[in-house]
N, C-alpha and C positions, 0 to 999 in steps of 0.2 A: 504494500500500500504506500502511495506517495505521502509525503509529510504535509498533510492538509491540516488547517487550523480548525479547532472546535471550541466553541464558547457559548455562554448563555445568551439567549435572545430576550431582551427586556420588553415589557409590555408597551413601552413608548416607541419602540423601533418598528414603526409601521411598515417601512420598506422591506425589512428582512422578514417580518411576519407575512407579508404578501407573498414573498418567495416560498416561505414554509408552506403556506396554504396551497400554492400552486403545485408544489412537490407532492403534498398529501393528496391533492385532487387527482393527480395522475395515477395514484395507487387506489383510487376509489374510496378515499378516507377523508372525513371532515376533521378539522381541528376540534378536539373535545373542549366543551365549555368548562370542564373542571380540570384545570392544569395549574400547578404552582411553580413549575420550572420547565422551560423550553430551551433546548440547545440546537445549534446548527453547525454543520461542518461546511467549510468554504473551500473552493478551489483557489488557484493563484489569482484569479480575477475577482475574487470575493463574491462569487455566485454560490448560492446554497445548493449543496449536492447531497446532503443527508440531514435528517432531523430525528429527534426523539424527545420525549417529555416525561414528566413525573406528576403524580398527584398523590399526596400522602405517601404511603409506602408502596405505591404501584408505579410501574413503568408502562408507557402507552404512546400511541401516535408515532410509529416508526415509518420512515420512508427513505429510500435511496434512489437517486437519479438513475435512470436506465443506462446512461453512458458510463456509470461507475459501479454497476453491480458486478460482483465477483472479485472485488478488490479488497475485501475484508473490512470495508468501511463501517458496516453495521455493527461488527464486533467492537470497533473503536467507540461508536456511539453508546452501545450498551455499557461498556467499561466505564465511560465517562459518567453515565447516569448512576451506575452502581456506586462510584466514588462519591458522587453528590449525596446519594442516599446514606451511605455509611457516615459521611461527615455530619449528617443530620441526626445520626444515632439510629437510623432505620436499618436493622440488620436482616429482618425477615421481610423479604420482598415478594411482590406479586406482579403478574402481568397478564394482559389479555391480548390474544393474537388470533389471526385467521388460522383455520385448521391447516392450511398449506404451509404455514410457517412454524408449526409446533415442533417439528423435528429439529429445525435450526436452533430454537431456543432450548430444546432438550440437550443439544450438544454443548450449550453454554452453561449448563448446570441448573436448568429449571425443570420442574417436575409437574406433570399434569394432575390437576385436581378434578376437573370436570370439563366436558365438551358438549357442544351442540353441533352435530354434524352439519357441515356446509356453512356454519356461521362463526363460531367463536370457541376458543379454548382458554380456560382459566388455569394459570400455572403459578407455582411458587418456587423459591430457591432452596427449600428444605425437602429432602427426599422423603422424610417421614412426618412432615408437618401436619398434614390433614389426618393421617392415620393416628398420630399421637393425640390430636384433638378428639378423635372418636374414642380412643382408649380412655381418655380422661373423663369423657361423658359417661362411659359404661359403669363407673363407680356409683352413679345415681340411677342405674337401671332397676326397674321394679317389675317383678313377675306378677302380672295381674291380667285379667281378661280384657279390660278396657283401659288402654293407655293413650292419652291424647297429647297434642302439642299446639302451641300457637306462637307466632313470632310478632313481637311488639316493639315499636319505637317509643311511643308514649311521650310526646313532646308538647305538654307534659301529660301525666297520668290523670285521666278523667273518670267520671262516673260511667261513661261508655266503655272504657277499658275494663273497669272493675266489674261491670255487668257481664261482659264477654267472658272474663276469667271465672266468675262465679258460676255462670251457666255451664262452662266446659268442665269445671271441677265437680259440679253436682251430677253431671251426666256420665262421669268416668271414675274409675278407681284411682287414677293418678294423672296429673297434668304437668307437662314440662313447658315452662315459659322461656322462650329465647328472646333476650333483650338485645336489640341492635346496638352494638357497642361502638360503632363509628361515631366520632364526634363531629357530625355534620349538621347538628340541630341547634336551635337557639338554647334549649335546655341541655347542659352537658350530660354525658353518659352517666357519670357518678351520681348525679342528682336524679336522673330518670330512673336509674336502678333503685335508688333509695325510696323514691316515691312509689314504685311498683311493689317493692317488698313491704313497705309500711302499709300500703293499701290492700295487701293480700295476707297480712299476718294472721287474720282470723281463719284462714283456710289451712287445713293440715294435710292436704293431699296434693300440694303443689311444690314444684322445685324450680327456682330461677337459674338460668344459665346466661353467661355472656355469650353473645353470638360469635365473638372473635372476628377474624377477618374473613370468615367463610360464608356467612350469610350477608349478602351485599345489599346495601341500601340503594334506593332510587337516586340519591344524591351522588353516589360514586360509581354507579354502573357506567361503563364506557358507552357512549352513543355514536362514536365515530365510524363504526362498521356498517351501520344500518341506514337505509335510504330515507326513512321518515320516523316520526315519533312513535307511531303504532308498532313499527318493526322493532324499535328499541325496547318498548314495553314487553313485547312478545318474547324477544330473545332473553331479556332479563328474567322474565318469569320461568322460561324453560331452564336457564342455567341455575336459578334458585332451586327449582324443583329437583334438578339432577343432584345437587348438593344435599338438599333436604332428605331425599329418599335414602341416601347413605346414612345420614344422621338417624333417621327413623329406624333403619335396620339395626343400628347399634343399640338403640334404646327400646326396641319393641313397640314403637308407636304405630297405631293403626288408624288414628283420626287426626286431622288438622282442622282447627277452628279458625275462621276468619270473619271479620265484620263486613256486613253488606255496606256498599259505598255508593249511594245514589248520586252523589255530587262529583265524583272523581272518575274521569275517563280512564286514568292510569289504573286505579284499583279495580275498576269494573272489568277491564280486559284481563288483568292479572287474575282476578277471581274466576273468570270464565275458563281460563287456561288450566288453573288448578282443579276446578270442578271436573274438567275433562281428563286431565293427565294423571292426577293422583290415584284414582281407582285402578289405573293400569299397573300400579305398583302395590296394590293391596291396601291403599290408604284412603279412607273416606274423607271427602272434603265437606265440612259442615259450615254453611254460610248463614250467619246469624243476623237477623234484622237488627238495625242499630237502635240503641236506647234514645229516646227523644225527650225534649223538654219544651212545653208549650207548642208542640207540633213540629219542632225543628230538631233534626239530628244533632246529638251532642258530639262534637268533634274537637280535636286538639286545636284546630284553627280558631274555632269560636271561643275557646278558653283563652288562647293567646290574645285575641282581640279584646276580650273583657279585661285582661291584665293591662293591655296597652291603654285602654280607655279609663282604667281605674274604676271599673264597675264591679265593686266587691259584692254587691247584692246578687248580681247575675253569676259571678264566679262561684259564690257559695251554693248555687243551684246546679252547677255543672261539674264540680269536682268533689271527691271524697273529703271528709274532714281532715284526713292526714295531709292531703295536698294543700288544702286551704291553710292549715296550720303552718306549713312550710313557707308559703308565700307571704304569710303575715309575720314571719320571723325575720330576724336580722340576716340570717343565712340566705334568705330568698331575695334580699334587696338588690344585689348585683344582677341577678337574672331579670328581675322586673325592669331595671334600668336598661338592660340590653334589649329586652322586648320592646320597651317604649321608644328606644332609639331606632327601631326598624321602621322603614316606610310602609312595608307591607308584611303582615304576619299571617295572611290567609294563603296557605299553600295547598294546591291540589296535585 
């Protein structure tokens, strides 16, 4: 490989970003909206000939100009990004790639977690990372006829979330709750987890788990492979289900509960796919009508809006006492300020 220069592309460098976008477009890729580091490799005339990016502990958005493929340039881009990640303290790394590129990344020390044929492969740089995660979960395996699960972000924990958990717990011998642990929400993971655990402490047949990096949130799922938003949602759902079925097998889960979502296109498509695909793996998909207040569905968005507006009376009707107590405490003040500082807290 020639001695090409490689460096970070700053958000204000519109000219270079335009070249990056052009290079990605040739590969049928869009620049992902969730990126916190972009690099470019330049030839002697300062033209972009390769690019790659990071978001959190993931690597994404790779492309090499067709005139320079086969020169080992992508290896150099990956090495650069890994160095950046290590300097940030991110040792456990993940990437998303096309199925046709999975072998290449396998040769660079990445291992497959799950794939959707013809669409995407999810990989990590630890050979036993996912299998170790499954083994750690198995210590909480319960031998019972009816074992269920649900996945929850709870940004923050509402009476709707509590109702869904109570229903699932009442209808099953045991319930596993997976809390999305990525910090991509206004309410930090540590607080979301605390509110869920406090709000379910009266239930004695539930167990809370951190999702870790394997259950992927909407906020961090890569969108750059798919042609439109609906395709992004579908591939995210399929990848999530592929991972979840392996988790379900480890814990003996035969039911997954989800809340009905009349207001969200994203969740509506997601639920439809789960309802169709989960039974193929021996897992029932139970879609529960949402709890309402004054004829309106209780959602985390309406709770965040009540917090933003300082409407404590409404908030008290939408959240459990444990959640209300938190937001009325000094510990809740920084999060209230953060929510009030947001222009829009209604997320679909």
